[in-house]
LUMNUDREN-330388 format. One line per field, with one value per atom (N, C-alpha, C, CB): residue number from 1; x, y, z; atom name. Coordinates in steps of 0.1 Angstrom, whole numbers. Last residue first. Glycine has a CB too. Example, Ala and Ser with C-alpha at 12.3 -4.5 7.8 and 13.67 -1.06 7.14 Angstrom:
REM LUMNUDREN-330388
n = [2_2_2_2_1_1_1_1];
px = [128_137_129_141_132_123_132_113];
py = [-22_-11_0_-6_-57_-45_-33_-45];
pz = [71_71_79_57_78_78_78_90];
atom = [N_CA_C_CB_N_CA_C_CB];
This chain:
REM LUMNUDREN-330388
n = [173_173_173_173_172_172_172_172_171_171_171_171_170_170_170_170_169_169_169_169_168_168_168_168_167_167_167_167_166_166_166_166_165_165_165_165_164_164_164_164_163_163_163_163_162_162_162_162_161_161_161_161_160_160_160_160_159_159_159_159_158_158_158_158_157_157_157_157_156_156_156_156_155_155_155_155_154_154_154_154_153_153_153_153_152_152_152_152_151_151_151_151_150_150_150_150_149_149_149_149_148_148_148_148_147_147_147_147_146_146_146_146_145_145_145_145_144_144_144_144_143_143_143_143_142_142_142_142_141_141_141_141_140_140_140_140_139_139_139_139_138_138_138_138_137_137_137_137_136_136_136_136_135_135_135_135_134_134_134_134_133_133_133_133_132_132_132_132_131_131_131_131_130_130_130_130_129_129_129_129_128_128_128_128_127_127_127_127_126_126_126_126_125_125_125_125_124_124_124_124_123_123_123_123_122_122_122_122_121_121_121_121_120_120_120_120_119_119_119_119_118_118_118_118_117_117_117_117_116_116_116_116_115_115_115_115_114_114_114_114_113_113_113_113_112_112_112_112_111_111_111_111_110_110_110_110_109_109_109_109_108_108_108_108_107_107_107_107_106_106_106_106_105_105_105_105_104_104_104_104_103_103_103_103_102_102_102_102_101_101_101_101_100_100_100_100_99_99_99_99_98_98_98_98_97_97_97_97_96_96_96_96_95_95_95_95_94_94_94_94_93_93_93_93_92_92_92_92_91_91_91_91_90_90_90_90_89_89_89_89_88_88_88_88_87_87_87_87_86_86_86_86_85_85_85_85_84_84_84_84_83_83_83_83_82_82_82_82_81_81_81_81_80_80_80_80_79_79_79_79_78_78_78_78_77_77_77_77_76_76_76_76_75_75_75_75_74_74_74_74_73_73_73_73_72_72_72_72_71_71_71_71_70_70_70_70_69_69_69_69_68_68_68_68_67_67_67_67_66_66_66_66_65_65_65_65_64_64_64_64_63_63_63_63_62_62_62_62_61_61_61_61_60_60_60_60_59_59_59_59_58_58_58_58_57_57_57_57_56_56_56_56_55_55_55_55_54_54_54_54_53_53_53_53_52_52_52_52_51_51_51_51_50_50_50_50_49_49_49_49_48_48_48_48_47_47_47_47_46_46_46_46_45_45_45_45_44_44_44_44_43_43_43_43_42_42_42_42_41_41_41_41_40_40_40_40_39_39_39_39_38_38_38_38_37_37_37_37_36_36_36_36_35_35_35_35_34_34_34_34_33_33_33_33_32_32_32_32_31_31_31_31_30_30_30_30_29_29_29_29_28_28_28_28_27_27_27_27_26_26_26_26_25_25_25_25_24_24_24_24_23_23_23_23_22_22_22_22_21_21_21_21_20_20_20_20_19_19_19_19_18_18_18_18_17_17_17_17_16_16_16_16_15_15_15_15_14_14_14_14_13_13_13_13_12_12_12_12_11_11_11_11_10_10_10_10_9_9_9_9_8_8_8_8_7_7_7_7_6_6_6_6_5_5_5_5_4_4_4_4_3_3_3_3_2_2_2_2_1_1_1_1];
px = [-81_-83_-75_-97_-74_-69_-72_-53_-102_-87_-88_-85_-127_-117_-103_-122_-147_-137_-126_-130_-163_-170_-159_-180_-152_-150_-158_-150_-155_-168_-165_-181_-130_-134_-147_-138_-132_-123_-125_-110_-153_-153_-144_-151_-142_-154_-157_-166_-119_-117_-130_-112_-133_-122_-120_-109_-147_-153_-145_-158_-125_-135_-141_-144_-111_-104_-114_-94_-134_-126_-120_-116_-142_-149_-142_-160_-123_-127_-134_-138_-119_-106_-111_-100_-144_-136_-125_-129_-150_-158_-152_-169_-130_-132_-139_-139_-138_-126_-125_-117_-165_-163_-149_-165_-159_-167_-166_-182_-143_-137_-145_-138_-162_-151_-144_-143_-182_-185_-172_-193_-168_-172_-174_-185_-166_-155_-157_-150_-194_-185_-172_-181_-205_-210_-201_-220_-191_-200_-206_-211_-176_-168_-178_-164_-195_-184_-177_-173_-210_-216_-205_-227_-192_-198_-204_-208_-187_-177_-182_-166_-213_-208_-196_-201_-235_-226_-218_-217_-270_-256_-248_-255_-297_-288_-273_-293_-312_-310_-300_-305_-296_-307_-302_-312_-287_-283_-291_-270_-306_-300_-297_-310_-298_-309_-303_-316_-276_-290_-300_-292_-253_-255_-269_-243_-256_-256_-257_-242_-256_-268_-269_-270_-231_-241_-255_-241_-217_-214_-226_-199_-225_-230_-228_-223_-215_-229_-233_-232_-187_-194_-210_-190_-182_-178_-187_-161_-186_-194_-192_-191_-168_-183_-190_-187_-143_-146_-162_-138_-146_-146_-148_-132_-144_-157_-159_-157_-119_-131_-143_-131_-104_-103_-115_-89_-113_-114_-113_-103_-104_-119_-121_-126_-76_-84_-98_-82_-71_-68_-76_-55_-80_-84_-82_-77_-62_-76_-83_-81_-36_-40_-54_-35_-39_-36_-40_-21_-45_-56_-52_-56_-21_-35_-44_-40_8_1_-14_6_7_8_3_0_0_14_16_25_-24_-24_-11_-27_-28_-22_-20_-30_-39_-28_-20_-31_-65_-57_-41_-64_-76_-75_-62_-88_-81_-69_-66_-74_-100_-87_-75_-89_-120_-115_-101_-125_-126_-121_-113_-133_-135_-125_-118_-130_-158_-146_-135_-149_-173_-169_-158_-181_-178_-170_-165_-177_-194_-182_-173_-183_-218_-210_-196_-217_-224_-220_-212_-232_-230_-218_-214_-219_-256_-245_-232_-244_-273_-272_-259_-285_-272_-268_-264_-280_-284_-269_-264_-267_-311_-303_-287_-308_-320_-320_-309_-336_-322_-309_-308_-307_-342_-338_-324_-337_-330_-338_-335_-339_-318_-315_-325_-301_-322_-330_-327_-327_-324_-317_-328_-312_-331_-330_-325_-322_-329_-342_-341_-342_-302_-314_-328_-316_-290_-287_-299_-271_-299_-302_-300_-293_-287_-302_-307_-307_-260_-266_-283_-262_-255_-254_-262_-240_-261_-269_-268_-267_-240_-252_-263_-254_-218_-220_-233_-211_-220_-221_-223_-209_-217_-231_-230_-231_-192_-204_-217_-205_-178_-176_-189_-163_-184_-188_-188_-179_-170_-184_-190_-186_-143_-150_-165_-145_-136_-137_-146_-143_-126_-122_-123_-110_-141_-142_-140_-156_-132_-133_-135_-146_-132_-120_-119_-117_-160_-150_-136_-149_-172_-174_-164_-188_-160_-158_-159_-170_-173_-159_-154_-154_-199_-196_-181_-203_-196_-200_-196_-217_-192_-182_-184_-182_-215_-202_-191_-196_-231_-235_-221_-250_-229_-223_-224_-232_-228_-232_-224_-229_-244_-233_-234_-226_-270_-267_-254_-278_-276_-269_-267_-256_-291_-297_-290_-298_-273_-276_-282_-263_-272_-265_-267_-250_-293_-288_-283_-300_-285_-292_-285_-294_-287_-279_-287_-265_-307_-307_-297_-303_-298_-312_-314_-321_-272_-275_-289_-275_-276_-267_-272_-250_-291_-296_-288_-295_-272_-285_-292_-295_-252_-249_-262_-242_-267_-261_-258_-249_-272_-283_-278_-288_-246_-254_-266_-259_-239_-231_-239_-217_-257_-255_-249_-247_-247_-262_-263_-273_-223_-224_-238_-221_-230_-221_-224_-204_-246_-252_-244_-253_-226_-237_-244_-245_-209_-203_-216_-194_-226_-220_-215_-209_-230_-240_-236_-248_-209_-209_-221_-193_-220_-214_-216_-221];
py = [10_4_7_6_4_12_3_17_-5_-9_2_-28_6_2_-1_-10_29_21_17_30_43_32_22_41_65_51_41_51_89_85_70_85_90_100_95_113_70_69_79_69_78_66_65_54_101_102_89_104_91_100_100_115_75_69_77_68_93_83_76_73_108_114_105_120_89_95_102_106_80_72_79_64_101_97_89_90_105_116_112_124_79_87_99_93_71_64_74_48_88_88_81_82_81_94_94_103_54_57_70_56_57_51_53_36_70_76_70_76_50_64_70_74_31_27_41_18_43_39_37_26_45_57_55_63_17_25_39_25_8_4_12_-7_25_24_19_15_25_36_37_36_0_13_26_13_-19_-18_-3_-31_-16_-13_-12_-24_-26_-12_-7_-11_-51_-42_-28_-45_-62_-64_-52_-81_-43_-52_-51_-50_-38_-33_-45_-23_-43_-50_-44_-48_-33_-26_-31_-13_-49_-40_-33_-29_-85_-70_-60_-67_-110_-103_-89_-102_-136_-129_-124_-118_-152_-155_-148_-153_-138_-153_-157_-160_-111_-115_-131_-110_-111_-107_-112_-92_-120_-130_-124_-130_-98_-110_-121_-115_-77_-77_-90_-68_-85_-83_-83_-69_-88_-101_-99_-107_-63_-74_-87_-78_-49_-47_-56_-35_-62_-63_-59_-53_-54_-68_-70_-73_-26_-30_-47_-25_-25_-19_-25_-3_-35_-42_-38_-41_-13_-26_-36_-33_8_9_-4_19_0_2_3_13_-2_-15_-12_-22_26_16_3_12_33_39_31_50_17_16_21_23_26_14_11_9_53_50_37_52_49_57_54_74_35_29_38_30_22_34_32_49_-13_-3_10_-6_-34_-29_-16_-41_-46_-37_-30_-44_-63_-49_-41_-41_-86_-87_-73_-93_-78_-84_-86_-99_-68_-59_-64_-58_-93_-83_-72_-75_-102_-109_-100_-120_-82_-87_-92_-98_-84_-71_-75_-61_-110_-105_-93_-103_-107_-116_-113_-131_-88_-86_-94_-89_-102_-90_-86_-80_-122_-126_-113_-132_-107_-115_-118_-130_-92_-86_-95_-81_-111_-104_-98_-94_-122_-130_-124_-136_-103_-112_-122_-121_-89_-82_-93_-72_-110_-107_-98_-98_-109_-120_-118_-131_-82_-87_-100_-92_-73_-70_-77_-54_-72_-84_-84_-94_-41_-51_-65_-52_-20_-29_-39_-34_-6_-2_-10_12_-17_-17_-13_-32_-20_-7_-6_1_-47_-40_-26_-37_-53_-59_-52_-75_-38_-33_-40_-39_-52_-37_-34_-28_-77_-77_-61_-85_-71_-79_-76_-96_-61_-52_-59_-49_-84_-73_-62_-67_-101_-105_-93_-116_-84_-89_-93_-101_-82_-70_-74_-61_-109_-100_-87_-94_-113_-121_-113_-134_-94_-94_-102_-101_-102_-90_-88_-81_-128_-126_-113_-129_-119_-127_-126_-142_-85_-99_-106_-101_-55_-65_-79_-61_-28_-40_-53_-40_-9_-5_-17_4_-24_-18_-14_-7_-31_-40_-36_-46_-5_-13_-25_-19_3_11_1_22_-15_-15_-8_-10_-5_-20_-20_-33_19_18_4_21_13_21_19_36_0_-8_0_-10_19_9_2_-3_30_38_29_53_19_12_18_-4_32_32_28_45_14_24_22_24_9_4_16_-4_19_9_2_0_40_29_17_24_48_51_38_56_61_49_54_38_82_79_67_93_75_77_73_68_69_84_85_96_45_47_60_48_47_38_42_23_65_70_59_70_48_61_66_73_27_25_38_18_42_35_32_22_46_56_52_61_19_29_40_36_11_4_13_-10_26_28_22_20_17_32_33_40_-9_-5_8_-6_-5_-12_-9_-28_6_15_6_16_-15_-3_6_4_-35_-37_-24_-45_-24_-27_-28_-41_-24_-11_-13_-6_-52_-44_-30_-43_-78_-65_-55_-56_-111_-99_-86_-96];
pz = [237_225_214_221_270_258_246_259_289_285_271_280_297_307_303_313_288_280_293_266_306_298_289_289_318_323_318_337_305_312_319_301_292_302_312_295_275_286_296_281_257_266_277_258_248_255_264_245_233_245_253_240_214_225_236_220_200_207_218_197_189_197_205_191_173_184_195_178_155_165_177_159_137_148_160_143_117_123_138_114_107_109_119_94_102_113_117_107_81_92_103_89_62_67_80_58_58_62_68_51_47_59_66_57_22_33_46_29_10_13_25_-1_8_15_18_6_-7_7_13_8_-33_-25_-11_-30_-36_-35_-29_-47_-40_-31_-26_-36_-60_-46_-35_-46_-85_-81_-66_-89_-85_-87_-84_-103_-80_-70_-71_-72_-102_-89_-79_-86_-123_-123_-109_-134_-114_-113_-114_-123_-119_-106_-105_-104_-139_-138_-123_-149_-140_-138_-137_-126_-147_-156_-154_-170_-125_-139_-149_-137_-99_-105_-118_-95_-102_-100_-106_-105_-89_-101_-96_-113_-67_-75_-86_-67_-60_-55_-62_-42_-73_-73_-69_-62_-67_-81_-84_-87_-40_-46_-61_-44_-36_-31_-37_-13_-46_-52_-49_-47_-30_-44_-51_-51_-6_-7_-22_0_-11_-7_-8_9_-19_-29_-24_-28_5_-7_-18_-11_23_26_14_37_11_13_15_26_13_0_1_-8_40_34_20_32_45_49_43_61_35_29_33_33_52_36_30_29_76_72_59_78_73_74_73_88_71_60_61_59_96_84_73_82_114_114_101_126_105_104_103_113_116_101_98_98_142_135_119_139_151_154_143_172_138_144_142_139_141_132_140_119_158_160_150_155_149_161_164_172_128_125_137_114_136_130_130_117_146_156_150_160_123_133_142_141_108_104_114_90_125_123_117_114_124_137_134_144_95_101_115_104_94_87_92_74_111_115_106_114_96_111_115_120_72_73_87_68_81_76_75_63_90_100_94_104_64_78_88_85_44_43_56_34_48_46_48_33_53_65_62_66_28_41_52_46_12_10_23_-5_22_24_22_13_15_29_31_32_-10_-3_11_-2_-30_-24_-15_-35_-41_-43_-38_-55_-15_-26_-28_-25_7_-3_-16_-4_41_27_17_23_67_61_47_68_74_77_68_93_68_59_62_63_88_73_65_67_110_107_94_115_106_107_106_121_105_93_93_93_130_118_107_114_145_147_136_158_135_134_135_146_143_129_127_125_170_162_147_163_179_183_173_201_171_166_168_174_185_171_165_166_211_207_192_213_211_214_210_229_207_197_199_199_214_218_207_235_213_206_212_202_215_224_217_232_196_210_220_212_172_178_192_172_171_172_176_161_169_181_183_179_144_156_169_156_128_129_141_117_130_136_136_127_120_134_139_135_94_101_116_95_85_86_95_71_81_94_96_90_57_68_80_71_27_40_51_39_0_7_22_5_-17_-6_1_4_-49_-38_-29_-43_-70_-64_-52_-74_-79_-88_-81_-96_-47_-60_-68_-57_-21_-29_-42_-31_6_-6_-15_-15_41_29_16_31_61_54_43_65_71_66_57_77_79_68_60_73_100_89_76_93_117_111_99_122_121_114_109_123_134_122_114_125_158_151_136_158_166_165_155_180_169_159_155_165_192_179_167_179_211_207_194_216_213_210_205_222_224_211_205_213_249_238_225_242_260_257_247_270_261_254_250_259_280_267_256_268_303_297_284_305_307_303_297_315_295_305_299_305_295_288_297_272];
atom = [N_CA_C_CB_N_CA_C_CB_N_CA_C_CB_N_CA_C_CB_N_CA_C_CB_N_CA_C_CB_N_CA_C_CB_N_CA_C_CB_N_CA_C_CB_N_CA_C_CB_N_CA_C_CB_N_CA_C_CB_N_CA_C_CB_N_CA_C_CB_N_CA_C_CB_N_CA_C_CB_N_CA_C_CB_N_CA_C_CB_N_CA_C_CB_N_CA_C_CB_N_CA_C_CB_N_CA_C_CB_N_CA_C_CB_N_CA_C_CB_N_CA_C_CB_N_CA_C_CB_N_CA_C_CB_N_CA_C_CB_N_CA_C_CB_N_CA_C_CB_N_CA_C_CB_N_CA_C_CB_N_CA_C_CB_N_CA_C_CB_N_CA_C_CB_N_CA_C_CB_N_CA_C_CB_N_CA_C_CB_N_CA_C_CB_N_CA_C_CB_N_CA_C_CB_N_CA_C_CB_N_CA_C_CB_N_CA_C_CB_N_CA_C_CB_N_CA_C_CB_N_CA_C_CB_N_CA_C_CB_N_CA_C_CB_N_CA_C_CB_N_CA_C_CB_N_CA_C_CB_N_CA_C_CB_N_CA_C_CB_N_CA_C_CB_N_CA_C_CB_N_CA_C_CB_N_CA_C_CB_N_CA_C_CB_N_CA_C_CB_N_CA_C_CB_N_CA_C_CB_N_CA_C_CB_N_CA_C_CB_N_CA_C_CB_N_CA_C_CB_N_CA_C_CB_N_CA_C_CB_N_CA_C_CB_N_CA_C_CB_N_CA_C_CB_N_CA_C_CB_N_CA_C_CB_N_CA_C_CB_N_CA_C_CB_N_CA_C_CB_N_CA_C_CB_N_CA_C_CB_N_CA_C_CB_N_CA_C_CB_N_CA_C_CB_N_CA_C_CB_N_CA_C_CB_N_CA_C_CB_N_CA_C_CB_N_CA_C_CB_N_CA_C_CB_N_CA_C_CB_N_CA_C_CB_N_CA_C_CB_N_CA_C_CB_N_CA_C_CB_N_CA_C_CB_N_CA_C_CB_N_CA_C_CB_N_CA_C_CB_N_CA_C_CB_N_CA_C_CB_N_CA_C_CB_N_CA_C_CB_N_CA_C_CB_N_CA_C_CB_N_CA_C_CB_N_CA_C_CB_N_CA_C_CB_N_CA_C_CB_N_CA_C_CB_N_CA_C_CB_N_CA_C_CB_N_CA_C_CB_N_CA_C_CB_N_CA_C_CB_N_CA_C_CB_N_CA_C_CB_N_CA_C_CB_N_CA_C_CB_N_CA_C_CB_N_CA_C_CB_N_CA_C_CB_N_CA_C_CB_N_CA_C_CB_N_CA_C_CB_N_CA_C_CB_N_CA_C_CB_N_CA_C_CB_N_CA_C_CB_N_CA_C_CB_N_CA_C_CB_N_CA_C_CB_N_CA_C_CB_N_CA_C_CB_N_CA_C_CB_N_CA_C_CB_N_CA_C_CB_N_CA_C_CB_N_CA_C_CB_N_CA_C_CB_N_CA_C_CB_N_CA_C_CB_N_CA_C_CB_N_CA_C_CB_N_CA_C_CB_N_CA_C_CB_N_CA_C_CB_N_CA_C_CB_N_CA_C_CB_N_CA_C_CB_N_CA_C_CB_N_CA_C_CB_N_CA_C_CB_N_CA_C_CB_N_CA_C_CB_N_CA_C_CB_N_CA_C_CB_N_CA_C_CB_N_CA_C_CB_N_CA_C_CB_N_CA_C_CB_N_CA_C_CB_N_CA_C_CB_N_CA_C_CB_N_CA_C_CB_N_CA_C_CB_N_CA_C_CB_N_CA_C_CB_N_CA_C_CB_N_CA_C_CB_N_CA_C_CB_N_CA_C_CB_N_CA_C_CB_N_CA_C_CB_N_CA_C_CB_N_CA_C_CB];
């Protein structure tokens, strides 16, 4: 792997971890801002090995910073799966105008991640406070999808421009 790519991916995950750590929990579920940085890393460096690395690292970092009771295992399940779902859909929609497609894809994959996380938490453990899966999706996952989409819409053009100017992005993402 290219060291420059690893450094950029590490920086993105560090920023995402800080965002994930400071986000307040809603009904025991923290909107996952780390996902937006994972998606950004996949878009900037779309290779299978990067997707695998990002999925595993994001799962580990989310597990370490989760406020969800017993949320470590669901984080380790949903992040790698979500990374490859995002990657597959990203390869399919590359022909759509980029920022619009990326914003929509971010919302869809944040919802996929949330459903995988809450579904696996409901299967292996118990949802907090007797909350329902649909209730948690509506109060935590949907706002997270909106926040992640807005974040990607704002940050992607800036990051892409900075990486191109500093020659860290060799190919147009």
